[in-house]
C-alpha positions as a Markdown table, in Angstrom:
| # | Residue | x | y | z |
|---|---|---|---|---|
| 1 | Met | 30.6 | 7.2 | -5.7 |
| 2 | Ala | 29.8 | 3.6 | -6.1 |
| 3 | Ser | 29.3 | 1.2 | -3.2 |
| 4 | Lys | 29.4 | -2.6 | -3.3 |
| 5 | Leu | 27.5 | -5.2 | -1.3 |
| 6 | His | 28.2 | -8.9 | -1.1 |
| 7 | Leu | 25.0 | -10.8 | -1.1 |
| 8 | Glu | 25.6 | -14.3 | 0.4 |
| 9 | Thr | 22.1 | -15.6 | -0.6 |
| 10 | Ala | 19.6 | -13.5 | -2.7 |
| 11 | Leu | 16.3 | -14.0 | -4.3 |
| 12 | Met | 16.7 | -13.0 | -7.9 |
| 13 | Pro | 14.1 | -12.9 | -10.7 |
| 14 | Glu | 15.4 | -16.3 | -11.9 |
| 15 | Gly | 15.5 | -17.8 | -8.4 |
| 16 | Trp | 18.0 | -18.2 | -5.6 |
| 17 | Arg | 21.6 | -17.2 | -6.1 |
| 18 | His | 24.6 | -17.3 | -3.9 |
| 19 | Asp | 27.7 | -15.0 | -3.5 |
| 20 | Leu | 26.8 | -12.1 | -5.7 |
| 21 | Val | 28.2 | -8.6 | -5.6 |
| 22 | Ala | 25.8 | -5.7 | -6.3 |
| 23 | Thr | 27.5 | -2.4 | -7.4 |
| 24 | Ile | 25.2 | 0.5 | -6.4 |
| 25 | Glu | 25.3 | 4.1 | -7.7 |
| 26 | His | 22.8 | 6.7 | -6.5 |
| 27 | Gly | 20.7 | 4.0 | -5.0 |
| 28 | Ile | 20.4 | 1.9 | -8.2 |
| 29 | Ile | 22.0 | -1.5 | -8.9 |
| 30 | Val | 24.3 | -0.9 | -11.9 |
| 31 | Arg | 26.1 | -4.2 | -11.9 |
| 32 | Leu | 25.7 | -7.8 | -10.5 |
| 33 | Glu | 28.6 | -10.2 | -10.7 |
| 34 | Pro | 30.0 | -13.2 | -8.9 |
| 35 | Ala | 31.8 | -12.4 | -5.6 |
| 36 | Gly | 35.5 | -11.9 | -5.7 |
| 37 | Pro | 38.1 | -11.5 | -3.0 |
| 38 | Ala | 38.0 | -7.7 | -2.6 |
| 39 | Val | 34.5 | -7.0 | -1.4 |
| 40 | Ala | 34.1 | -4.7 | 1.6 |
| 41 | Asp | 30.6 | -5.1 | 2.9 |
| 42 | Arg | 29.2 | -8.6 | 3.2 |
| 43 | Ile | 25.5 | -9.2 | 4.0 |
| 44 | Ser | 25.0 | -12.4 | 5.9 |
| 45 | Gly | 21.5 | -13.8 | 5.9 |
| 46 | Val | 19.0 | -14.1 | 3.1 |
| 47 | Val | 18.5 | -11.0 | 0.9 |
| 48 | Glu | 15.1 | -10.4 | -0.8 |
| 49 | Pro | 13.7 | -7.4 | -2.6 |
| 50 | Gly | 11.8 | -4.9 | -0.4 |
| 51 | Leu | 8.0 | -5.3 | -0.8 |
| 52 | Pro | 6.0 | -2.3 | -2.2 |
| 53 | Asn | 3.0 | -1.3 | 0.0 |
| 54 | Leu | 0.5 | -0.3 | -2.6 |
| 55 | His | -2.2 | 1.2 | -0.3 |
| 56 | Ser | -1.8 | 3.3 | 2.8 |
| 57 | His | -3.8 | 5.9 | 4.7 |
| 58 | Ala | -1.0 | 7.2 | 7.0 |
| 59 | Phe | -3.2 | 9.1 | 9.5 |
| 60 | Gln | -5.2 | 6.0 | 10.3 |
| 61 | Arg | -2.2 | 4.5 | 12.1 |
| 62 | Ala | -3.2 | 6.7 | 15.1 |
| 63 | Met | -6.6 | 5.1 | 15.1 |
| 64 | Ala | -5.4 | 1.5 | 15.5 |
| 65 | Gly | -7.2 | -0.1 | 18.4 |
| 66 | Leu | -9.9 | 2.6 | 18.8 |
| 67 | Thr | -12.7 | 1.0 | 16.8 |
| 68 | Glu | -12.9 | -2.5 | 18.3 |
| 69 | Lys | -16.2 | -1.9 | 20.2 |
| 70 | Arg | -19.6 | -3.2 | 19.1 |
| 71 | Gly | -22.3 | -0.7 | 18.3 |
| 72 | Ser | -24.6 | 0.5 | 21.1 |
| 73 | Pro | -28.2 | -0.7 | 21.2 |
| 74 | Glu | -29.3 | 2.8 | 20.0 |
| 75 | Ser | -27.2 | 2.4 | 16.8 |
| 76 | Gly | -28.2 | -1.3 | 16.4 |
| 77 | Ala | -25.9 | -3.7 | 18.1 |
| 78 | Gly | -24.4 | -6.1 | 15.6 |
| 79 | Ala | -24.7 | -3.7 | 12.7 |
| 80 | Asp | -21.0 | -2.6 | 12.8 |
| 81 | Ser | -19.5 | -2.4 | 9.3 |
| 82 | Phe | -17.2 | -0.4 | 7.2 |
| 83 | Trp | -19.8 | 2.4 | 7.2 |
| 84 | Thr | -20.0 | 2.6 | 11.0 |
| 85 | Trp | -16.2 | 2.4 | 11.1 |
| 86 | Arg | -16.1 | 5.3 | 8.7 |
| 87 | Glu | -18.1 | 7.5 | 11.0 |
| 88 | Gln | -15.6 | 6.9 | 13.8 |
| 89 | Met | -12.8 | 7.7 | 11.4 |
| 90 | Tyr | -14.5 | 11.0 | 10.4 |
| 91 | Arg | -14.7 | 12.0 | 14.1 |
| 92 | Phe | -11.1 | 11.2 | 14.7 |
| 93 | Val | -9.6 | 12.9 | 11.7 |
| 94 | Gly | -11.4 | 16.2 | 12.4 |
| 95 | Arg | -8.8 | 17.5 | 14.8 |
| 96 | Leu | -5.5 | 16.5 | 13.2 |
| 97 | Thr | -3.0 | 19.3 | 12.4 |
| 98 | Pro | -0.1 | 19.3 | 9.9 |
| 99 | Asp | 2.3 | 18.5 | 12.7 |
| 100 | Asp | 0.1 | 15.7 | 13.9 |
| 101 | Leu | 0.0 | 14.2 | 10.4 |
| 102 | Glu | 3.7 | 14.4 | 9.8 |
| 103 | Ala | 4.5 | 12.7 | 13.2 |
| 104 | Ile | 1.8 | 10.0 | 12.6 |
| 105 | Ala | 3.0 | 9.3 | 9.1 |
| 106 | Ala | 6.7 | 9.1 | 10.2 |
| 107 | Leu | 5.7 | 6.5 | 12.8 |
| 108 | Ala | 3.8 | 4.5 | 10.2 |
| 109 | Tyr | 6.5 | 4.6 | 7.6 |
| 110 | Met | 9.2 | 3.6 | 10.2 |
| 111 | Glu | 7.1 | 0.6 | 11.1 |
| 112 | Met | 6.6 | -0.3 | 7.4 |
| 113 | Leu | 10.4 | -0.3 | 7.0 |
| 114 | Glu | 10.8 | -2.5 | 10.0 |
| 115 | Ala | 8.2 | -4.8 | 8.7 |
| 116 | Gly | 9.7 | -5.4 | 5.2 |
| 117 | Phe | 7.9 | -2.6 | 3.2 |
| 118 | Thr | 10.4 | -0.4 | 1.4 |
| 119 | Trp | 8.1 | 1.7 | -0.8 |
| 120 | Val | 4.6 | 3.0 | -0.1 |
| 121 | Ala | 1.8 | 4.3 | -2.2 |
| 122 | Glu | 0.1 | 6.9 | 0.0 |
| 123 | Phe | -3.6 | 7.3 | -0.8 |
| 124 | His | -3.7 | 10.8 | 0.8 |
| 125 | Tyr | -7.0 | 12.5 | 1.2 |
| 126 | Leu | -6.6 | 14.7 | 4.4 |
| 127 | His | -6.0 | 18.0 | 2.5 |
| 128 | His | -7.6 | 21.0 | 4.3 |
| 129 | Gln | -8.2 | 22.6 | 7.7 |
| 130 | Pro | -10.9 | 21.2 | 10.0 |
| 131 | Asp | -13.5 | 23.7 | 8.7 |
| 132 | Gly | -12.6 | 22.8 | 5.0 |
| 133 | Arg | -10.7 | 25.9 | 4.2 |
| 134 | Pro | -7.5 | 25.3 | 2.3 |
| 135 | Tyr | -4.2 | 26.0 | 4.0 |
| 136 | Asp | -2.2 | 28.9 | 2.6 |
| 137 | Asp | -0.4 | 26.3 | 0.6 |
| 138 | Val | -3.1 | 23.9 | -0.7 |
| 139 | Ala | -0.5 | 21.1 | -0.6 |
| 140 | Glu | 0.6 | 21.7 | 3.0 |
| 141 | Met | -0.6 | 18.3 | 4.1 |
| 142 | Ser | 0.8 | 16.5 | 1.1 |
| 143 | Gln | 4.2 | 18.1 | 1.8 |
| 144 | Arg | 4.0 | 16.7 | 5.3 |
| 145 | Ile | 3.6 | 13.2 | 3.9 |
| 146 | Val | 6.7 | 13.8 | 1.7 |
| 147 | Ala | 8.6 | 15.1 | 4.8 |
| 148 | Ala | 7.7 | 12.0 | 6.8 |
| 149 | Ala | 8.8 | 9.7 | 3.9 |
| 150 | Asp | 12.0 | 11.6 | 3.5 |
| 151 | Ala | 12.8 | 11.5 | 7.3 |
| 152 | Thr | 12.3 | 7.8 | 7.5 |
| 153 | Gly | 13.8 | 6.8 | 4.3 |
| 154 | Ile | 10.9 | 5.0 | 2.7 |
| 155 | Gly | 10.2 | 5.3 | -1.0 |
| 156 | Leu | 7.0 | 7.2 | -1.8 |
| 157 | Thr | 4.4 | 7.2 | -4.5 |
| 158 | Leu | 2.2 | 10.2 | -3.4 |
| 159 | Leu | -1.5 | 9.7 | -4.5 |
| 160 | Pro | -3.4 | 12.9 | -3.7 |
| 161 | Val | -7.1 | 11.9 | -3.6 |
| 162 | Phe | -9.7 | 13.6 | -5.7 |
| 163 | Tyr | -12.9 | 13.8 | -3.7 |
| 164 | Arg | -16.0 | 15.8 | -4.6 |
| 165 | Gln | -19.3 | 14.2 | -3.4 |
| 166 | Ser | -20.6 | 11.8 | -0.9 |
| 167 | Gly | -22.4 | 9.4 | -3.1 |
| 168 | Phe | -23.5 | 8.5 | -6.7 |
| 169 | Leu | -25.3 | 11.0 | -8.8 |
| 170 | Gly | -23.9 | 14.1 | -7.1 |
| 171 | Gln | -25.0 | 13.5 | -3.5 |
| 172 | Pro | -23.6 | 16.6 | -1.6 |
| 173 | Pro | -20.7 | 16.0 | 0.7 |
| 174 | Gly | -21.3 | 16.0 | 4.5 |
| 175 | Ala | -19.5 | 18.3 | 7.0 |
| 176 | Ala | -17.2 | 15.4 | 8.0 |
| 177 | Gln | -15.9 | 15.2 | 4.5 |
| 178 | Arg | -15.0 | 18.9 | 4.0 |
| 179 | Arg | -11.3 | 18.3 | 4.7 |
| 180 | Phe | -11.1 | 16.0 | 1.7 |
| 181 | Leu | -12.8 | 18.1 | -1.0 |
| 182 | Asn | -11.1 | 19.7 | -4.1 |
| 183 | Asp | -12.4 | 21.1 | -7.4 |
| 184 | Arg | -10.4 | 20.5 | -10.5 |
| 185 | Asp | -8.2 | 23.7 | -10.1 |
| 186 | Ser | -7.2 | 22.9 | -6.5 |
| 187 | Tyr | -6.6 | 19.2 | -7.4 |
| 188 | Ala | -4.4 | 20.2 | -10.3 |
| 189 | Arg | -2.3 | 22.3 | -7.8 |
| 190 | Leu | -2.0 | 19.3 | -5.5 |
| 191 | Met | -0.6 | 17.3 | -8.4 |
| 192 | Glu | 2.2 | 19.8 | -8.6 |
| 193 | Thr | 3.6 | 18.6 | -5.3 |
| 194 | Arg | 7.3 | 17.6 | -5.6 |
| 195 | Val | 8.3 | 14.1 | -4.4 |
| 196 | Pro | 12.1 | 14.0 | -4.4 |
| 197 | Gly | 13.3 | 10.5 | -5.2 |
| 198 | Gly | 9.6 | 9.3 | -5.6 |
| 199 | Thr | 6.7 | 9.9 | -7.8 |
| 200 | Ile | 3.1 | 11.2 | -7.9 |
| 201 | Gly | -0.1 | 9.7 | -9.3 |
| 202 | Ile | -3.8 | 10.3 | -9.2 |
| 203 | Ala | -6.4 | 8.8 | -6.9 |
| 204 | Pro | -10.0 | 9.4 | -7.6 |
| 205 | His | -11.3 | 8.2 | -4.3 |
| 206 | Ser | -14.1 | 6.0 | -5.6 |
| 207 | Leu | -16.9 | 6.1 | -8.1 |
| 208 | Arg | -19.2 | 7.4 | -5.4 |
| 209 | Ala | -16.9 | 10.3 | -4.5 |
| 210 | Val | -16.3 | 11.8 | -8.0 |
| 211 | Thr | -18.6 | 12.5 | -11.0 |
| 212 | Leu | -17.9 | 10.5 | -14.0 |
| 213 | Glu | -16.9 | 13.7 | -15.8 |
| 214 | Asp | -14.3 | 14.5 | -13.1 |
| 215 | Leu | -13.0 | 10.9 | -13.4 |
| 216 | Glu | -12.6 | 11.3 | -17.1 |
| 217 | Trp | -10.9 | 14.6 | -16.7 |
| 218 | Ala | -8.4 | 13.3 | -14.1 |
| 219 | Ala | -7.6 | 10.3 | -16.2 |
| 220 | Arg | -7.1 | 12.3 | -19.3 |
| 221 | Thr | -5.2 | 15.3 | -17.7 |
| 222 | Phe | -2.7 | 13.1 | -15.9 |
| 223 | Ser | -2.4 | 10.3 | -18.4 |
| 224 | Gly | 0.7 | 8.2 | -17.9 |
| 225 | Lys | 0.9 | 8.5 | -14.1 |
| 226 | Pro | 0.1 | 5.8 | -11.6 |
| 227 | Ala | -3.7 | 5.8 | -11.0 |
| 228 | His | -5.5 | 4.2 | -8.0 |
| 229 | Ile | -9.1 | 4.0 | -7.0 |
| 230 | His | -11.2 | 2.3 | -4.3 |
| 231 | Ile | -13.7 | 0.0 | -6.0 |
| 232 | Ser | -16.3 | -2.7 | -5.0 |
| 233 | Glu | -15.1 | -2.8 | -1.4 |
| 234 | Gln | -18.6 | -3.4 | 0.0 |
| 235 | Thr | -21.8 | -5.0 | -1.3 |
| 236 | Arg | -23.7 | -1.8 | -0.5 |
| 237 | Glu | -21.3 | 0.1 | -2.9 |
| 238 | Val | -22.1 | -2.4 | -5.7 |
| 239 | Asp | -25.9 | -2.1 | -5.0 |
| 240 | Asp | -25.8 | 1.7 | -5.0 |
| 241 | Cys | -23.8 | 1.8 | -8.3 |
| 242 | Leu | -26.3 | -0.6 | -9.9 |
| 243 | Ala | -29.2 | 1.6 | -8.7 |
| 244 | Ala | -27.6 | 4.8 | -9.9 |
| 245 | His | -26.1 | 3.7 | -13.2 |
| 246 | Gly | -27.4 | 0.3 | -14.0 |
| 247 | Lys | -23.9 | -1.1 | -14.0 |
| 248 | Arg | -21.5 | -2.8 | -11.6 |
| 249 | Pro | -18.6 | -0.6 | -10.4 |
| 250 | Val | -15.8 | -2.2 | -12.5 |
| 251 | Asp | -18.0 | -2.2 | -15.6 |
| 252 | Leu | -18.9 | 1.5 | -15.0 |
| 253 | Leu | -15.2 | 2.4 | -14.5 |
| 254 | Phe | -14.1 | 0.6 | -17.7 |
| 255 | Asp | -17.1 | 2.1 | -19.7 |
| 256 | Thr | -16.0 | 5.6 | -18.6 |
| 257 | Ile | -12.3 | 5.6 | -19.1 |
| 258 | Asp | -9.5 | 3.6 | -20.6 |
| 259 | Val | -8.1 | 1.5 | -17.9 |
| 260 | Asp | -4.6 | 0.1 | -18.5 |
| 261 | Glu | -1.6 | -1.3 | -16.6 |
| 262 | Arg | -1.0 | 2.0 | -14.7 |
| 263 | Trp | -4.3 | 1.5 | -12.8 |
| 264 | Cys | -4.6 | -0.2 | -9.4 |
| 265 | Leu | -8.1 | -1.2 | -8.4 |
| 266 | Val | -8.0 | -1.2 | -4.6 |
| 267 | His | -10.0 | -4.0 | -2.8 |
| 268 | Ala | -12.2 | -5.0 | -5.8 |
| 269 | Thr | -13.7 | -7.5 | -3.2 |
| 270 | His | -17.1 | -7.9 | -4.7 |
| 271 | Val | -16.4 | -8.3 | -8.4 |
| 272 | Asp | -18.0 | -10.9 | -10.7 |
| 273 | Pro | -16.2 | -13.1 | -13.2 |
| 274 | Ser | -16.8 | -10.8 | -16.2 |
| 275 | Glu | -15.3 | -7.9 | -14.2 |
| 276 | Ile | -12.3 | -10.0 | -13.4 |
| 277 | Ala | -11.9 | -10.7 | -17.1 |
| 278 | Arg | -11.9 | -7.0 | -17.9 |
| 279 | Ile | -9.3 | -6.3 | -15.2 |
| 280 | Val | -7.0 | -9.0 | -16.5 |
| 281 | Arg | -7.3 | -7.9 | -20.1 |
| 282 | Ala | -6.4 | -4.4 | -19.1 |
| 283 | Lys | -3.3 | -5.7 | -17.2 |
| 284 | Ala | -4.4 | -3.6 | -14.2 |
| 285 | Ile | -3.5 | -4.5 | -10.6 |
| 286 | Val | -5.9 | -5.6 | -8.0 |
| 287 | Gly | -4.8 | -4.0 | -4.7 |
| 288 | Leu | -5.6 | -6.3 | -1.9 |
| 289 | Cys | -5.5 | -5.2 | 1.8 |
| 290 | Pro | -6.2 | -8.5 | 3.6 |
| 291 | Ile | -5.7 | -7.3 | 7.2 |
| 292 | Thr | -7.9 | -4.3 | 6.8 |
| 293 | Glu | -10.5 | -6.1 | 4.8 |
| 294 | Ala | -10.8 | -8.7 | 7.5 |
| 295 | Asn | -10.9 | -6.0 | 10.2 |
| 296 | Leu | -13.7 | -4.2 | 8.5 |
| 297 | Gly | -15.6 | -7.3 | 7.6 |
| 298 | Asp | -15.5 | -6.5 | 3.9 |
| 299 | Gly | -15.4 | -10.0 | 2.5 |
| 300 | Leu | -12.9 | -12.1 | 0.5 |
| 301 | Phe | -11.7 | -11.6 | -3.0 |
| 302 | Asp | -11.5 | -14.8 | -5.1 |
| 303 | Val | -7.7 | -14.8 | -5.7 |
| 304 | Pro | -7.6 | -18.2 | -7.5 |
| 305 | Ala | -10.0 | -17.0 | -10.1 |
| 306 | Leu | -7.8 | -13.9 | -10.7 |
| 307 | Leu | -4.6 | -16.0 | -11.0 |
| 308 | Ala | -6.3 | -18.6 | -13.2 |
| 309 | Ala | -6.9 | -15.9 | -15.7 |
| 310 | Asp | -3.3 | -14.7 | -15.4 |
| 311 | Gly | -4.3 | -11.6 | -13.3 |
| 312 | Arg | -2.1 | -9.5 | -11.2 |
| 313 | Phe | -2.3 | -8.3 | -7.5 |
| 314 | Gly | -0.3 | -6.5 | -4.9 |
| 315 | Val | -0.9 | -5.9 | -1.2 |
| 316 | Gly | -1.3 | -2.8 | 1.0 |
| 317 | Ser | -1.7 | -2.1 | 4.6 |
| 318 | Asp | -4.6 | 0.4 | 4.2 |
| 319 | Ser | -5.9 | 1.4 | 7.6 |
| 320 | Leu | -2.6 | 0.4 | 9.3 |
| 321 | Val | -4.5 | -1.5 | 12.1 |
| 322 | Arg | -1.4 | -3.8 | 11.8 |
| 323 | Ile | 1.8 | -3.1 | 9.8 |
| 324 | Ser | 3.4 | -6.3 | 8.6 |
| 325 | Ala | 4.3 | -7.4 | 5.1 |
| 326 | Ala | 4.3 | -11.1 | 6.3 |
| 327 | Asp | 0.9 | -10.8 | 8.0 |
| 328 | Glu | -0.7 | -9.3 | 4.9 |
| 329 | Leu | 0.4 | -12.2 | 2.8 |
| 330 | Arg | -0.4 | -14.8 | 5.5 |
| 331 | Thr | -3.9 | -13.3 | 5.9 |
| 332 | Leu | -4.4 | -13.4 | 2.2 |
| 333 | Glu | -3.6 | -17.1 | 2.0 |
| 334 | Tyr | -5.5 | -18.0 | 5.2 |
| 335 | Gly | -8.6 | -16.2 | 3.9 |
| 336 | Gln | -8.5 | -18.3 | 0.7 |
| 337 | Arg | -8.1 | -21.5 | 2.8 |
| 338 | Leu | -11.2 | -20.6 | 4.7 |
| 339 | Leu | -13.1 | -19.7 | 1.6 |
| 340 | His | -12.1 | -22.8 | -0.4 |
| 341 | Arg | -11.6 | -25.2 | 2.6 |
| 342 | Gln | -8.2 | -26.3 | 1.3 |
| 343 | Arg | -4.5 | -25.8 | 2.3 |
| 344 | Asn | -1.9 | -24.0 | 0.2 |
| 345 | Val | -4.5 | -22.6 | -2.1 |
| 346 | Leu | -2.1 | -20.1 | -3.7 |
| 347 | Gly | 0.9 | -22.4 | -3.9 |
| 348 | Glu | 2.0 | -24.4 | -6.9 |
| 349 | Ala | 4.3 | -27.4 | -7.7 |
| 350 | Thr | 7.4 | -25.4 | -8.6 |
| 351 | Arg | 7.3 | -22.7 | -5.8 |
| 352 | Ser | 6.2 | -22.9 | -2.2 |
| 353 | Thr | 3.1 | -21.0 | -1.2 |
| 354 | Gly | 5.1 | -18.3 | 0.6 |
| 355 | Arg | 7.5 | -17.9 | -2.4 |
| 356 | Arg | 4.6 | -17.6 | -5.0 |
| 357 | Leu | 2.7 | -15.1 | -2.8 |
| 358 | Phe | 5.9 | -13.0 | -2.4 |
| 359 | Asp | 6.8 | -13.1 | -6.1 |
| 360 | Leu | 3.3 | -12.1 | -7.2 |
| 361 | Ala | 3.1 | -9.3 | -4.6 |
| 362 | Leu | 6.5 | -8.0 | -5.6 |
| 363 | Ala | 5.6 | -7.7 | -9.3 |
| 364 | Gly | 2.1 | -6.3 | -8.7 |
| 365 | Gly | 3.2 | -3.9 | -6.1 |
| 366 | Ala | 6.1 | -2.6 | -8.3 |
| 367 | Gln | 3.7 | -2.0 | -11.2 |
| 368 | Ala | 1.2 | -0.2 | -9.0 |
| 369 | Val | 3.7 | 2.2 | -7.4 |
| 370 | Gly | 5.3 | 3.0 | -10.7 |
| 371 | Ala | 8.9 | 2.8 | -9.5 |
| 372 | Pro | 11.9 | 0.6 | -10.3 |
| 373 | Val | 11.5 | -1.7 | -7.3 |
| 374 | Gly | 10.6 | -5.2 | -6.4 |
| 375 | Ser | 13.5 | -7.0 | -8.0 |
| 376 | Ile | 17.2 | -7.5 | -7.4 |
| 377 | Ala | 18.4 | -6.7 | -10.9 |
| 378 | Val | 20.4 | -4.1 | -12.8 |
| 379 | Gly | 18.5 | -0.9 | -13.1 |
| 380 | Met | 16.4 | -1.5 | -10.0 |
| 381 | Arg | 16.7 | 0.3 | -6.7 |
| 382 | Ala | 18.9 | -1.4 | -4.1 |
| 383 | Asp | 16.1 | -1.9 | -1.7 |
| 384 | Phe | 16.8 | -5.1 | 0.3 |
| 385 | Val | 15.3 | -6.9 | 3.2 |
| 386 | Val | 17.6 | -9.3 | 5.1 |
| 387 | Leu | 16.0 | -12.2 | 6.8 |
| 388 | Gln | 17.5 | -14.5 | 9.4 |
| 389 | Ala | 17.7 | -18.0 | 7.9 |
| 390 | Asp | 17.5 | -19.8 | 11.2 |
| 391 | Gly | 18.5 | -23.0 | 9.5 |
| 392 | Phe | 16.0 | -22.8 | 6.7 |
| 393 | His | 17.0 | -22.7 | 3.0 |
| 394 | Asp | 15.6 | -21.2 | -0.2 |
| 395 | Asp | 11.8 | -21.0 | -0.3 |
| 396 | Ala | 11.5 | -22.3 | 3.2 |
| 397 | Val | 13.1 | -19.1 | 4.5 |
| 398 | Leu | 10.2 | -17.2 | 3.0 |
| 399 | Asp | 7.7 | -19.6 | 4.3 |
| 400 | His | 9.2 | -19.4 | 7.8 |
| 401 | Trp | 9.0 | -15.6 | 7.7 |
| 402 | Leu | 5.5 | -15.3 | 6.3 |
| 403 | Phe | 3.8 | -18.1 | 8.3 |
| 404 | Thr | 5.8 | -18.2 | 11.5 |
| 405 | Ala | 8.4 | -15.6 | 12.4 |
| 406 | Asp | 6.7 | -12.5 | 11.1 |
| 407 | Asn | 8.6 | -9.2 | 11.7 |
| 408 | Ala | 11.0 | -10.9 | 14.1 |
| 409 | Ala | 12.7 | -12.5 | 11.1 |
| 410 | Ile | 13.8 | -9.1 | 9.7 |
| 411 | Lys | 17.5 | -8.3 | 10.5 |
| 412 | Thr | 18.3 | -5.4 | 8.3 |
| 413 | Val | 16.6 | -3.2 | 5.7 |
| 414 | Tyr | 18.4 | -1.3 | 3.0 |
| 415 | Arg | 17.1 | 1.6 | 1.0 |
| 416 | Gly | 19.2 | 2.5 | -2.0 |
| 417 | Gly | 22.0 | 0.4 | -0.6 |
| 418 | Ile | 22.0 | 2.2 | 2.8 |
| 419 | Pro | 20.8 | 0.4 | 6.0 |
| 420 | Val | 17.8 | 2.2 | 7.5 |
| 421 | Val | 16.8 | -0.8 | 9.8 |
| 422 | Gln | 19.5 | -2.7 | 11.7 |
| 423 | Gln | 18.8 | -5.6 | 14.2 |
| 424 | Gly | 15.1 | -5.0 | 13.5 |
| 425 | Arg | 15.1 | -1.3 | 14.7 |
| 426 | His | 14.9 | 1.8 | 12.6 |
| 427 | Arg | 17.9 | 4.0 | 12.9 |
| 428 | Asp | 15.7 | 6.9 | 14.3 |
| 429 | Arg | 13.1 | 4.8 | 16.1 |
| 430 | Asp | 13.5 | 6.6 | 19.5 |
| 431 | Ala | 13.1 | 10.1 | 18.1 |
| 432 | Ile | 10.2 | 9.2 | 15.8 |
| 433 | Val | 8.3 | 7.4 | 18.6 |
| 434 | Ala | 8.9 | 10.3 | 21.0 |
| 435 | Arg | 7.5 | 12.8 | 18.5 |
| 436 | Tyr | 4.5 | 10.6 | 17.8 |
| 437 | Arg | 3.7 | 10.4 | 21.5 |
| 438 | Lys | 4.0 | 14.1 | 22.0 |
| 439 | Val | 1.5 | 14.9 | 19.3 |
| 440 | Met | -0.9 | 12.1 | 20.3 |
| 441 | Ser | -1.2 | 13.0 | 24.0 |
| 442 | Pro | -3.8 | 15.9 | 23.5 |
| 443 | Leu | -5.8 | 14.0 | 20.8 |
| 444 | Pro | -9.1 | 12.2 | 21.7 |
| 445 | Arg | -8.4 | 8.5 | 22.2 |
């Protein structure tokens, strides 16, 4: 049965439009036409497409706030980095059960919806029991991610992570990594996980975590599916890759497999101009996670250089230290202002800075998750975020949301034409929060 929604003001691919009716069938927009007199449901406020979140580690939501302490003198005060943060993450993840994961993921996905993300690419690597033995169903933890997405209503691109080693040239994995590991057979079984209403893709964790032969096998075996990989996030990773293979990470990736538009290169913080050129020619997406990259002290990607070459990017919330679509885009722009010592670095003459950031992140995110999202158009999902205008108009509404109001500007969020967030609150917020608190109480904090 079709439903109809009257959009008072909407951001369309061609720009701002007023008084449109969207006819929706099975969650998909099948018709857009000027509003007439007989429309039942009117959406007041400014309607924009929901933003895809192209990189998430759901379990890390439960770690938020637990790693903000400088290293002890014994470990070398001032030496904190991604690598020391990773050791804390390993200790935390060791005790999580399937029930814990599902409850944590549900909280994270609820908060994403409340923050303007309507689809998430879950880079999922917590596969096995604490001692490394598979569960009776090797996909037990993947199915808990699917269940959490289904319960909250967020769209899901599940990315089971392929992880086999701890460093370049076959360094053996450590005990803390045993929950992540799969051989080719068990990984292939993970890739059979059903994602109702969503999709599945591959995620070789990084060039340091798989052999080049395994990378080539995964890319060939699951050709045509979304493909994501961490790459060049830290300078140490670049240095180690050069020492092991005589090539920088992006060059090694491109020289090993055929990278195309289905690939999302997550972070890519420390790439050089020639690597940017290769990414752009392949039409691959750069997956930027500005809040996490700032939190971990990774560095800043040179976004103007990417855009000058007509490159593509999307944003993700990665470690979930904070969940906010607005804050990811604001942090992205502010980082570039600090780097280049200018204002409105990513703006342009015909669109405000907020509008251009949002448009680019919509297109790049939709490409990365491999789903019909990111646009209010026929054939696309009816995933809408409704903003309070507060007296602003057109692009200024987006600028106000991204640079000032943040999550408080979000009134309603629709998934497939059905409201899942109203007055800024998820429909099941109380139950989801209660379950999260119950599973978290016995865990180390």
